[in-house]
SERO-4910 file (N, C-alpha, C, O; in steps of 0.05 Angstrom, whole numbers):
BEGIN
 pado doro    nc1    nc2    nc3   cac1   cac2   cac3    cc1    cc2    cc3    oc1    oc2    oc3
  Unk    A     17    -23     -2      0      1     -1     17     26     -1     13     45    -17
  Unk    A     39     27     18     58     48     18     72     51    -10     77     74    -17
  Unk    A     78     33    -24     89     32    -49     69     48    -71     77     65    -87
  Unk    A     42     39    -69     23     50    -88     23     78    -81     29     94    -99
  Unk    A     18     88    -54     17    115    -48     43    129    -57     40    153    -63
  Unk    A     67    119    -57     88    133    -70     90    132   -102    100    151   -115
  Unk    A     83    113   -111     86    114   -142     54    104   -153     52     81   -162
  Unk    A     35    119   -152     12    115   -163     12    108   -194     -6     95   -204
  Unk    A     32    119   -206     34    116   -234     43     88   -243     38     80   -266
  Unk    A     53     72   -226     57     43   -227     34     27   -227     34      4   -236
  Unk    A     10     40   -216    -14     20   -208    -39     37   -218    -56     44   -201
  Unk    A    -40     43   -245    -66     54   -258    -92     50   -247   -110     67   -243
  Unk    A    -92     20   -241   -120      9   -229   -127     17   -202   -149     17   -193
  Unk    A   -106     24   -190   -109     38   -158   -104     66   -155    -98     75   -133
  Unk    A   -105     80   -176   -106    110   -174   -126    123   -156   -122    138   -138
  Unk    A   -146    115   -163   -171    122   -144   -170    115   -118   -182    130   -102
  Unk    A   -158     93   -108   -156     86    -82   -134    104    -68   -138    112    -45
  Unk    A   -114    110    -81    -87    125    -72    -97    152    -69    -93    163    -47
  Unk    A   -111    166    -90   -123    192    -90   -140    195    -66   -139    216    -54
  Unk    A   -157    175    -57   -175    177    -36   -161    175     -6   -169    187     14
  Unk    A   -142    160     -7   -122    157     15   -107    185     22   -106    194     45
  Unk    A    -96    196      0    -78    220      6   -100    242     13    -92    258     30
  Unk    A   -123    245      6   -143    264     12   -154    265     39   -160    286     51
  Unk    A   -155    240     50   -162    235     81   -138    232    100   -142    225    123
  Unk    A   -116    235     92    -93    233    112    -90    261    126    -90    283    114
  Unk    A    -88    255    155    -76    283    166    -51    292    158    -33    276    154
  Unk    A    -49    318    156    -25    331    145      2    320    160     21    317    146
  Unk    A      4    315    182     30    306    192     31    279    182     53    275    172
  Unk    A     16    258    181     26    234    170     31    234    140     47    219    129
  Unk    A     15    252    129     23    252     97     51    265     98     65    259     79
  Unk    A     63    281    114     88    293    111    106    268    121    128    264    110
  Unk    A     99    253    140    117    229    145    122    212    124    145    205    119
  Unk    A     99    203    111    101    187     89    122    199     65    140    185     56
  Unk    A    116    223     58    136    233     43    164    234     47    180    233     28
  Unk    A    171    238     77    198    243     78    212    212     80    237    210     80
  Unk    A    195    190     82    208    168     81    201    151     60    205    127     62
  Unk    A    191    160     38    178    144     19    199    123      4    193    103     -7
  Unk    A    223    131      6    248    116     -7    255     92      5    272     78     -5
  Unk    A    241     86     28    240     62     42    221     42     29    222     19     36
  Unk    A    204     49     12    187     34     -1    177     38    -32    162     24    -46
  Unk    A    193     62    -39    183     71    -66    193     52    -88    177     41   -103
  Unk    A    217     48    -90    227     24   -114    234     -3   -100    221    -23   -105
  Unk    A    255     -1    -83    262    -24    -70    247    -28    -45    227    -13    -41
  Unk    A    255    -47    -26    240    -47     -1    264    -53     21    282    -69     19
  Unk    A    259    -36     43    280    -43     68    275    -71     79    252    -75     86
  Unk    A    291    -89     83    289   -113     86    268   -119    113    253   -138    113
  Unk    A    268   -102    134    251   -106    152    217   -104    143    199   -116    154
  Unk    A    214    -89    125    186    -84    115    179   -105     97    159   -101     84
  Unk    A    189   -124     94    181   -152     80    186   -176     97    207   -189     96
  Unk    A    163   -182    115    173   -199    139    170   -231    125    152   -239    111
  Unk    A    191   -242    135    195   -271    126    180   -289    144    176   -313    139
  Unk    A    171   -277    164    149   -296    180    129   -278    189    129   -267    210
  Unk    A    108   -277    169     87   -259    173     72   -267    198     68   -291    202
  Unk    A     64   -247    216     45   -249    237     17   -241    239      9   -223    224
  Unk    A      1   -252    258    -30   -246    253    -31   -217    253    -49   -208    239
  Unk    A    -15   -201    265    -21   -171    267      0   -153    260     24   -161    260
  Unk    A     -5   -132    254     18   -112    251     33   -104    274     56    -96    272
  Unk    A     20   -105    295     35    -99    319     56   -122    327     77   -118    339
  Unk    A     47   -146    319     67   -167    325     92   -168    306    115   -174    313
  Unk    A     84   -161    281    108   -156    261    126   -132    271    150   -135    272
  Unk    A    117   -112    278    130    -89    287    145   -101    314    170    -98    316
  Unk    A    133   -113    329    151   -124    352    174   -139    343    196   -133    353
  Unk    A    173   -157    324    193   -171    310    213   -151    299    237   -156    302
  Unk    A    205   -129    288    226   -110    277    244    -96    303    268    -88    301
  Unk    A    228    -94    327    240    -77    346    261    -96    359    280    -86    372
  Unk    A    259   -124    357    278   -141    367    305   -139    351    326   -146    362
  Unk    A    303   -130    325    332   -130    309    351   -111    325    343    -91    337
  Unk    A    376   -117    323    395    -98    335    398    -75    315    394    -76    291
  Unk    A    407    -55    330    414    -27    313    427    -32    288    417    -22    267
  Unk    A    451    -50    288    469    -57    268    451    -66    242    451    -53    221
  Unk    A    435    -91    247    415    -99    226    396    -78    218    393    -74    194
  Unk    A    385    -67    234    365    -46    226    375    -24    211    363    -16    191
  Unk    A    395    -13    217    408     11    205    418     -2    177    412     12    157
  Unk    A    430    -21    173    438    -33    148    415    -39    128    416    -34    104
  Unk    A    398    -48    138    373    -53    118    359    -27    112    349    -25     90
  Unk    A    358     -8    128    346     16    120    365     33     99    356     47     81
  Unk    A    392     29    103    408     45     83    408     28     58    410     41     37
  Unk    A    406      4     56    402     -8     32    387      6      9    395      8    -14
  Unk    A    363     16     20    347     32      0    354     63      1    353     77    -19
  Unk    A    362     72     25    366     98     27    391    106     10    392    129      2
  Unk    A    409     91      3    434     98     -8    433     94    -39    451    103    -54
  Unk    A    412     81    -46    419     71    -78    390     66    -89    370     63    -75
  Unk    A    388     66   -114    363     62   -128    359     30   -128    338     19   -124
  Unk    A    385     17   -135    387    -10   -131    397    -19   -102    407     -1    -89
  Unk    A    396    -42    -92    406    -47    -67    435    -47    -61    452    -61    -72
  Unk    A    439    -27    -41    468    -26    -36    474    -40    -10    458    -35      8
  Unk    A    495    -58     -5    503    -70     19    527    -60     28    544    -52     12
  Unk    A    529    -60     51    552    -47     66    567    -72     85    563    -80    108
  Unk    A    588    -80     63    608   -100     77    626    -89     95    633    -66     92
  Unk    A    635   -104    114    661    -92    130    653    -77    149    631    -82    159
  Unk    A    666    -57    157    660    -41    181    635    -25    182    628    -11    162
  Unk    A    619    -25    206    592    -15    203    596     18    205    613     30    218
  Unk    A    576     27    189    569     57    187    565     69    216    573     91    221
  Unk    A    554     52    234    550     63    262    573     68    275    574     84    294
  Unk    A    597     52    264    621     50    287    646     63    273    665     74    285
  Unk    A    645     60    246    668     65    229    665     93    213    648     95    196
  Unk    A    681    113    218    679    138    205    681    139    174    670    156    161
  Unk    A    696    120    162    695    118    131    674    108    124    662    119    106
  Unk    A    665     86    135    637     72    125    613     92    129    594     92    114
  Unk    A    616    110    150    596    130    154    595    149    131    574    153    120
  Unk    A    620    160    125    620    178    107    614    170     77    606    187     60
  Unk    A    618    140     71    610    131     47    578    130     48    565    137     28
  Unk    A    566    122     72    536    119     71    524    147     66    503    150     52
  Unk    A    538    166     77    525    197     74    527    209     45    510    222     35
  Unk    A    553    201     33    556    209      9    540    195    -10    533    207    -30
  Unk    A    532    169     -6    510    153    -26    484    167    -22    470    174    -42
  Unk    A    477    170      2    448    181      6    448    208     -3    428    217    -15
  Unk    A    467    224     -1    467    252    -10    465    253    -43    451    270    -54
  Unk    A    480    233    -59    474    230    -85    443    225    -95    433    234   -116
  Unk    A    430    210    -75    402    204    -83    380    231    -76    358    233    -87
  Unk    A    390    247    -59    372    268    -55    371    278    -25    380    265     -6
  Unk    A    358    302    -22    358    315      7    346    298     27    356    295     49
  Unk    A    322    287     19    311    270     38    326    246     45    326    240     69
  Unk    A    337    234     31    352    209     35    378    221     52    386    206     70
  Unk    A    388    241     49    416    248     64    404    259     92    418    257    112
  Unk    A    379    270     95    371    276    120    365    254    140    370    253    164
  Unk    A    352    235    122    344    211    136    369    192    146    369    180    168
  Unk    A    387    193    130    413    179    135    425    190    160    433    176    179
  Unk    A    428    222    159    442    232    178    423    225    208    435    217    228
  Unk    A    399    228    207    386    222    233    387    193    242    389    187    266
  Unk    A    387    175    224    391    147    230    418    135    240    421    115    254
  Unk    A    440    151    230    466    146    241    470    155    266    481    142    283
  Unk    A    457    183    270    463    195    294    446    184    319    455    185    342
  Unk    A    422    175    312    406    168    335    386    147    325    363    154    321
  Unk    A    396    122    321    382    100    310    354     92    327    335     83    315
  Unk    A    354     96    351    333     88    370    309    110    359    288    102    350
  Unk    A    314    134    359    295    155    353    280    152    326    256    156    322
  Unk    A    299    144    305    287    140    280    270    114    276    252    112    260
  Unk    A    279     96    293    266     71    294    236     77    304    216     71    291
  Unk    A    236     90    329    208     96    340    191    110    324    166    107    322
  Unk    A    206    128    309    190    145    292    174    130    268    151    134    260
  Unk    A    193    112    259    183     95    236    160     76    244    141     71    229
  Unk    A    163     65    268    142     51    281    116     62    285     94     52    281
  Unk    A    122     89    295     96    104    299     81    115    274     58    122    274
  Unk    A     99    115    253     85    124    228     69    102    218     46    106    211
  Unk    A     81     75    218     65     51    206     41     44    227     22     29    220
  Unk    A     42     53    250     19     51    267     -4     67    262    -27     59    264
  Unk    A      4     91    255    -14    114    249    -25    104    218    -48    110    213
  Unk    A    -14     94    202    -26     84    175    -44     62    183    -64     59    169
  Unk    A    -40     46    203    -59     27    207    -87     39    213   -106     33    199
  Unk    A    -88     56    232   -112     71    235   -123     88    212   -147     93    211
  Unk    A   -107     96    195   -114    118    174   -124    100    150   -145    108    138
  Unk    A   -112     77    143   -123     59    119   -111     34    118   -119     18    101
  Unk    A    -91     26    134    -84     -5    131   -108    -23    140   -118    -39    124
  Unk    A   -119    -20    166   -138    -32    176   -165    -36    157   -176    -58    154
  Unk    A   -173    -11    145   -196    -12    126   -191    -29    104   -208    -45     97
  Unk    A   -166    -29     90   -159    -41     68   -156    -68     72   -163    -84     54
  Unk    A   -146    -76     96   -141   -104     98   -169   -118    101   -171   -140     89
  Unk    A   -190   -109    114   -216   -117    115   -222   -128     86   -228   -152     81
  Unk    A   -220   -109     70   -229   -111     41   -211   -137     27   -223   -155     15
  Unk    A   -189   -137     28   -169   -159     14   -165   -182     29   -156   -201     15
  Unk    A   -171   -188     57   -163   -213     66   -178   -239     54   -168   -261     53
  Unk    A   -200   -232     46   -215   -257     33   -201   -263      7   -201   -287     -2
  Unk    A   -189   -243     -8   -177   -252    -33   -147   -265    -28   -138   -281    -45
  Unk    A   -134   -258     -7   -111   -267     -1   -118   -293      8   -104   -310     -3
  Unk    A   -137   -301     26   -142   -325     34   -150   -345     11   -145   -369     12
  Unk    A   -161   -334     -7   -170   -351    -34   -146   -361    -47   -142   -385    -53
  Unk    A   -127   -339    -51   -105   -348    -64    -86   -367    -48    -72   -382    -61
  Unk    A    -86   -367    -17    -72   -384     -5    -83   -413    -12    -67   -430    -18
  Unk    A   -111   -417    -12   -123   -442    -16   -111   -450    -43    -99   -472    -44
  Unk    A   -112   -437    -63   -104   -442    -88    -78   -454    -92    -74   -474   -105
  Unk    A    -56   -438    -78    -29   -444    -79    -25   -471    -62     -9   -487    -70
  Unk    A    -39   -474    -42    -34   -501    -26    -45   -527    -41    -36   -549    -38
  Unk    A    -67   -520    -58    -81   -544    -71    -64   -550    -93    -57   -573    -98
  Unk    A    -55   -531   -108    -30   -536   -126     -8   -551   -115      1   -570   -129
  Unk    A      2   -546    -95     25   -553    -84     21   -582    -78     37   -599    -87
  Unk    A     -4   -590    -62    -11   -612    -56    -16   -635    -81     -7   -658    -82
  Unk    A    -30   -622   -100    -41   -640   -122    -20   -641   -145    -16   -663   -156
  Unk    A     -6   -619   -154     15   -625   -178     42   -618   -171     60   -620   -188
  Unk    A     49   -608   -145     76   -606   -133     86   -577   -134     71   -558   -141
  Unk    A    110   -574   -129    121   -549   -126    123   -527   -154    120   -502   -154
  Unk    A    128   -543   -174    130   -532   -200    106   -515   -207    107   -492   -213
  Unk    A     82   -529   -206     57   -518   -212     47   -497   -192     33   -478   -199
  Unk    A     55   -499   -166     51   -475   -148     71   -452   -154     62   -429   -152
  Unk    A     94   -455   -162    107   -437   -168     98   -418   -194    100   -393   -196
  Unk    A     90   -435   -212     82   -422   -241     58   -409   -235     51   -392   -252
  Unk    A     43   -413   -213     19   -395   -207     25   -371   -192      9   -354   -190
  Unk    A     47   -369   -182     54   -344   -167     62   -324   -191     52   -302   -191
  Unk    A     80   -331   -210     83   -315   -234     98   -331   -253    113   -350   -247
  Unk    A     93   -322   -280    109   -335   -302    136   -330   -299    150   -344   -314
  Unk    A    150   -312   -282    176   -304   -280    188   -322   -257    211   -318   -250
  Unk    A    172   -341   -245    181   -357   -224    182   -388   -232    161   -400   -237
  Unk    A    205   -398   -234    201   -429   -248    219   -444   -225    232   -432   -208
  Unk    A    216   -470   -228    232   -492   -213    252   -505   -235    243   -515   -256
  Unk    A    279   -506   -230    296   -521   -248    286   -550   -251    273   -561   -234
  Unk    A    292   -563   -272    284   -590   -279    292   -610   -257    278   -630   -251
  Unk    A    315   -603   -244    325   -623   -226    309   -619   -195    312   -634   -176
  Unk    A    294   -599   -196    281   -592   -172    293   -579   -146    283   -578   -123
  Unk    A    317   -570   -155    336   -561   -131    338   -528   -128    344   -516   -108
  Unk    A    331   -517   -150    330   -484   -151    308   -470   -158    297   -478   -178
  Unk    A    297   -449   -147    276   -435   -156    292   -409   -171    309   -396   -159
  Unk    A    285   -405   -197    295   -386   -213    276   -362   -217    253   -368   -221
  Unk    A    282   -336   -217    264   -315   -215    274   -297   -235    298   -289   -234
  Unk    A    259   -290   -254    268   -272   -276    263   -239   -266    242   -226   -267
  Unk    A    288   -231   -256    284   -203   -245    306   -188   -261    316   -198   -281
  Unk    A    315   -161   -250    331   -145   -260    363   -154   -270    375   -148   -291
  Unk    A    370   -168   -247    399   -174   -246    400   -201   -242    382   -212   -231
  Unk    A    422   -215   -251    430   -248   -248    442   -242   -220    457   -223   -214
  Unk    A    434   -264   -205    444   -267   -178    438   -296   -163    420   -310   -173
  Unk    A    448   -302   -147    439   -327   -133    443   -320   -101    458   -303    -92
  Unk    A    426   -338    -86    428   -336    -53    443   -360    -47    446   -379    -63
  Unk    A    452   -358    -23    462   -381     -6    442   -393     10    448   -406     30
  Unk    A    417   -389      3    397   -399     29    387   -427     23    365   -435     31
  Unk    A    405   -441      9    396   -469      6    387   -485     32    402   -488     51
  Unk    A    361   -496     30    351   -509     53    341   -491     75    334   -500     97
  Unk    A    340   -468     72    333   -448     95    303   -441     88    290   -431    107
  Unk    A    290   -445     65    265   -442     58    258   -416     46    275   -398     49
  Unk    A    236   -411     33    231   -384     20    205   -376     31    191   -395     39
  Unk    A    194   -351     34    170   -342     40    155   -329     17    166   -309      7
  Unk    A    132   -337      9    116   -323    -12     95   -307      0     79   -317     16
  Unk    A     93   -281     -7     75   -263      5     54   -253    -15     61   -237    -32
  Unk    A     27   -261    -15     14   -248    -35      5   -219    -32     -1   -213     -9
  Unk    A      2   -201    -50     -5   -179    -43    -30   -171    -65    -26   -176    -89
  Unk    A    -51   -158    -58    -74   -148    -75    -64   -120    -89    -72   -112   -111
  Unk    A    -43   -106    -73    -35    -83    -86     -7    -86   -100      6    -66   -106
  Unk    A      0   -105   -104     28   -108   -118     31   -108   -146     52   -102   -156
  Unk    A      9   -115   -160     13   -115   -191     24    -92   -203     13    -71   -196
  Unk    A     42    -89   -221     53   -112   -234     78   -125   -223     89   -145   -232
  Unk    A     87   -111   -202    114   -117   -186    112   -146   -172     93   -154   -158
  Unk    A    136   -160   -179    146   -182   -163    171   -176   -150    192   -171   -161
  Unk    A    166   -175   -124    186   -164   -101    205   -188    -94    194   -206    -82
  Unk    A    230   -189    -99    247   -205    -85    267   -196    -66    286   -182    -73
  Unk    A    266   -204    -41    284   -195    -20    301   -216     -8    291   -236      2
  Unk    A    327   -212    -10    345   -230      3    373   -216     10    385   -203     -7
  Unk    A    382   -219     34    407   -208     42    416   -227     60    399   -240     73
  Unk    A    442   -230     65    457   -245     84    443   -242    110    439   -220    120
  Unk    A    435   -266    123    426   -266    151    393   -262    150    380   -264    170
  Unk    A    382   -257    125    355   -256    123    339   -277    103    345   -281     80
  Unk    A    319   -289    115    305   -308     96    295   -298     71    282   -277     72
  Unk    A    300   -309     50    289   -299     22    257   -297     24    243   -316     33
  Unk    A    247   -274     14    219   -272      8    214   -263    -16    229   -246    -27
  Unk    A    191   -274    -30    179   -267    -57    150   -254    -50    133   -267    -37
  Unk    A    148   -229    -59    120   -218    -53    109   -216    -81    122   -204    -98
  Unk    A     88   -227    -86     76   -228   -112     46   -218   -115     30   -222    -97
  Unk    A     38   -205   -138     12   -196   -139    -10   -216   -144     -6   -235   -160
  Unk    A    -34   -213   -132    -53   -234   -137    -77   -217   -155    -95   -230   -167
  Unk    A    -75   -190   -155    -97   -178   -169    -98   -184   -198    -77   -192   -209
  Unk    A   -123   -181   -212   -120   -186   -236   -115   -161   -255   -126   -139   -250
  Unk    A    -96   -164   -278    -88   -139   -292   -112   -126   -308   -130   -140   -318
  Unk    A   -111    -99   -309   -128    -84   -323   -123    -86   -354   -100    -85   -363
  Unk    A   -144    -91   -371   -136    -88   -399   -121    -62   -408   -123    -41   -397
  Unk    A   -105    -66   -428    -91    -43   -437   -109    -22   -456   -127    -30   -471
  Unk    A   -102      4   -453   -116     23   -467   -103     24   -494    -78     23   -495
  Unk    A   -117     26   -517   -106     28   -546    -94     54   -549   -104     75   -540
  Unk    A    -72     54   -563    -60     78   -574    -55     73   -603    -56     50   -613
  Unk    A    -49    100   -619    -46     99   -645    -25     79   -658     -3     75   -647
  Unk    A    -32     68   -677    -11     49   -690     17     60   -694     36     45   -692
  Unk    A     19     85   -701     46     95   -706     62    103   -677     86    105   -676
  Unk    A     46    105   -660     59    110   -634     69     83   -620     89     82   -606
  Unk    A     51     61   -628     62     35   -620     86     27   -636    106     17   -624
  Unk    A     86     31   -660    106     24   -679    134     36   -673    155     23   -676
  Unk    A    134     63   -664    154     78   -656    166     66   -627    189     61   -621
  Unk    A    147     63   -614    155     54   -585    168     25   -586    188     20   -573
  Unk    A    156      6   -602    166    -21   -605    195    -21   -620    213    -37   -615
  Unk    A    195     -6   -634    224     -3   -649    245      8   -628    269      0   -629
  Unk    A    237     23   -612    256     34   -588    261     14   -567    281     16   -554
  Unk    A    241     -7   -563    245    -27   -547    258    -51   -556    265    -70   -541
  Unk    A    261    -49   -582    271    -76   -596    301    -80   -590    311   -102   -594
  Unk    A    317    -57   -582    346    -65   -575    348    -73   -546    338    -60   -528
  Unk    A    362    -96   -544    365   -106   -514    376    -88   -496    367    -87   -473
  Unk    A    398    -69   -505    409    -52   -485    386    -30   -477    385    -24   -453
  Unk    A    372    -20   -492    348      0   -484    333    -14   -466    328     -3   -445
  Unk    A    322    -40   -469    304    -51   -453    318    -60   -425    304    -63   -405
  Unk    A    341    -64   -425    356    -66   -395    357    -39   -382    351    -37   -359
  Unk    A    364    -15   -399    367     11   -385    334     16   -378    330     25   -356
  Unk    A    314     12   -392    283     16   -383    277      2   -359    262     12   -343
  Unk    A    287    -23   -356    281    -37   -333    294    -29   -309    283    -33   -287
  Unk    A    318    -15   -312    332     -3   -289    321     25   -282    322     35   -260
  Unk    A    310     35   -304    297     64   -297    270     59   -280    263     76   -263
  Unk    A    257     37   -286    231     30   -275    231     28   -244    211     29   -230
  Unk    A    259     25   -235    265     25   -207    267     52   -193    263     54   -168
  Unk    A    272     72   -208    272     96   -198    288    112   -218    299    102   -238
  Unk    A    289    145   -213    307    160   -229    333    154   -231    343    146   -210
  Unk    A    348    155   -252    379    153   -255    387    174   -274    372    184   -290
  Unk    A    414    181   -270    430    197   -284    439    176   -308    433    152   -306
  Unk    A    455    188   -330    467    176   -350    491    160   -335    495    136   -337
  Unk    A    504    176   -320    529    164   -308    523    138   -294    537    118   -299
  Unk    A    502    137   -275    491    118   -259    484     94   -276    490     72   -267
  Unk    A    472     97   -300    465     77   -319    489     62   -332    490     38   -336
  Unk    A    506     79   -339    533     73   -349    547     54   -332    555     33   -342
  Unk    A    551     59   -307    559     46   -283    545     23   -278    560      3   -273
  Unk    A    520     20   -279    508     -3   -273    511    -28   -294    513    -51   -286
  Unk    A    511    -20   -317    511    -36   -340    538    -39   -354    539    -52   -375
  Unk    A    560    -28   -345    588    -23   -353    589    -16   -385    599    -31   -402
  Unk    A    576      6   -390    571     18   -415    584     44   -411    588     54   -388
  Unk    A    591     56   -435    601     87   -437    579    106   -439    559    103   -453
  Unk    A    583    128   -422    565    147   -418    552    159   -450    529    164   -453
  Unk    A    571    162   -470    560    171   -495    541    148   -506    521    156   -517
  Unk    A    546    120   -506    530    101   -514    502     97   -497    481     90   -507
  Unk    A    506    104   -473    477    105   -457    464    129   -469    441    125   -478
  Unk    A    475    154   -469    458    174   -480    447    172   -506    426    184   -511
  Unk    A    458    157   -523    447    152   -551    421    134   -549    400    137   -562
  Unk    A    425    113   -527    399    100   -524    375    114   -510    352    109   -515
  Unk    A    384    132   -492    365    147   -478    350    164   -498    326    167   -496
  Unk    A    363    175   -516    353    193   -536    332    179   -548    311    190   -550
  Unk    A    335    153   -557    317    139   -575    292    137   -559    271    144   -569
  Unk    A    293    128   -534    273    124   -513    258    149   -507    235    145   -501
  Unk    A    267    173   -508    255    197   -503    240    205   -529    217    212   -528
  Unk    A    254    202   -552    238    206   -575    213    189   -580    193    197   -594
  Unk    A    215    164   -568    184    148   -565    168    156   -543    146    146   -539
  Unk    A    179    176   -527    157    184   -506    157    167   -484    139    167   -467
  Unk    A    178    149   -482    181    130   -459    195    140   -435    195    126   -414
  Unk    A    208    164   -437    223    177   -413    218    202   -412    211    214   -432
  Unk    A    222    214   -389    222    241   -384    245    250   -369    251    238   -349
  Unk    A    261    273   -377    287    283   -365    280    303   -348    264    320   -356
  Unk    A    291    304   -323    287    327   -304    313    335   -292    327    319   -281
  Unk    A    320    361   -293    348    370   -283    343    376   -253    325    391   -245
  Unk    A    362    359   -236    362    365   -208    392    374   -201    411    360   -201
  Unk    A    392    401   -195    421    414   -191    439    408   -213    432    417   -235
  Unk    A    462    395   -212    477    389   -232    475    367   -249    490    363   -268
  Unk    A    452    349   -242    448    324   -254    421    327   -268    403    342   -260
  Unk    A    421    310   -291    394    307   -305    386    273   -297    401    255   -302
  Unk    A    364    271   -286    353    245   -282    334    235   -299    319    252   -309
  Unk    A    331    211   -305    312    198   -327    294    183   -309    302    170   -289
  Unk    A    267    185   -317    245    170   -306    230    157   -332    232    164   -355
  Unk    A    216    137   -323    200    119   -342    172    135   -344    164    145   -324
  Unk    A    159    137   -364    134    144   -370    118    120   -368    115    105   -387
  Unk    A    104    113   -342     94     90   -339     65     86   -358     60     66   -370
  Unk    A     48    110   -357     25    110   -376     28    102   -401      9     91   -412
  Unk    A     52    106   -413     57    103   -440     64     72   -441     57     59   -460
  Unk    A     77     62   -423     85     34   -424     62     17   -420     60     -5   -431
  Unk    A     41     29   -403     13     15   -394     -2     12   -423    -13     -9   -428
  Unk    A     -1     32   -441    -16     30   -463     -4      9   -480    -19     -2   -496
  Unk    A     20      2   -480     31    -15   -497     21    -45   -491     21    -62   -509
  Unk    A     13    -49   -466      2    -76   -457     12    -86   -429     33    -81   -418
  Unk    A     -6   -100   -422      1   -111   -390     24   -124   -392     41   -118   -375
  Unk    A     29   -142   -409     52   -166   -406     79   -147   -410     99   -154   -397
  Unk    A     82   -125   -427    104   -109   -428    110    -93   -403    132    -91   -393
  Unk    A     89    -81   -394     89    -65   -368    101    -83   -345    120    -75   -330
  Unk    A     88   -110   -344     96   -128   -323    127   -138   -324    140   -145   -304
  Unk    A    135   -137   -348    161   -148   -353    178   -127   -345    197   -133   -331
  Unk    A    176   -103   -350    194    -79   -343    193    -73   -313    214    -69   -300
  Unk    A    169    -73   -303    167    -63   -277    170    -83   -256    174    -75   -233
  Unk    A    169   -111   -261    179   -128   -239    207   -128   -228    213   -144   -210
***
């Protein structure tokens, strides 16, 4: 729900719900959600995706409170300091001055909100933790609880479907019902998820938690870091039919997407605004090469460029992707 409020353009079918929630929020709570939206806008802080869901929000927040400061701060900085997941190996930013400066530099590069949050978090973790918990508890009263009443039945139905498939047809069928992007290898030893980057976990034998979400479509969220149980949050809502667009526009956009490098760049940009330099670093490309591909995507109307200080950041025009079809939108945004 928090992600939908931060990125309503990713979820056009929920735009009315998001607008209704924002219009009814107390001003202080609205400001709190804006100041910490990077915790759930593109990636998710690990502690916000529970590997062992509890019957109530309060119990899940109690589990978060049991995390030590080191674990909590590192999980929060994962999303504060980068559009993709940034991990802090070696010395802790809480205790090591060099690691602290690196964390603050990375947060500053993402924006003023991230920099301010990182400074508060590293200076007084307890105060920030208490504020985040209080914010989530206020969300429960404002809209979490009411929405949960509406979606609990749909989630229970999805759970019955998955368990029935698992029992009758085995794990491969159950995984296929989660998403076409989730498969089981023929030997039955590994789960493969088609996401932005190729990676593997060392979680063999530790189990995986699957969380259904009525508010998740089209995203497939996969969270795993050392010391955390892997979690896959998948959408159960039905996709909305795509709106038709002129054939000439479709042709221009499909030609822009036909190049594999441009498609990779688009999937990266779907996670949040990036500069040409950040994209070049992420994909080991030269800045001029990235600029040429971005120009093609902009001419097709698929990107918007906004100057922020000395940087130009590019963002995806989600409505235009939506017009091309639900399958393309899901492939790019997951």
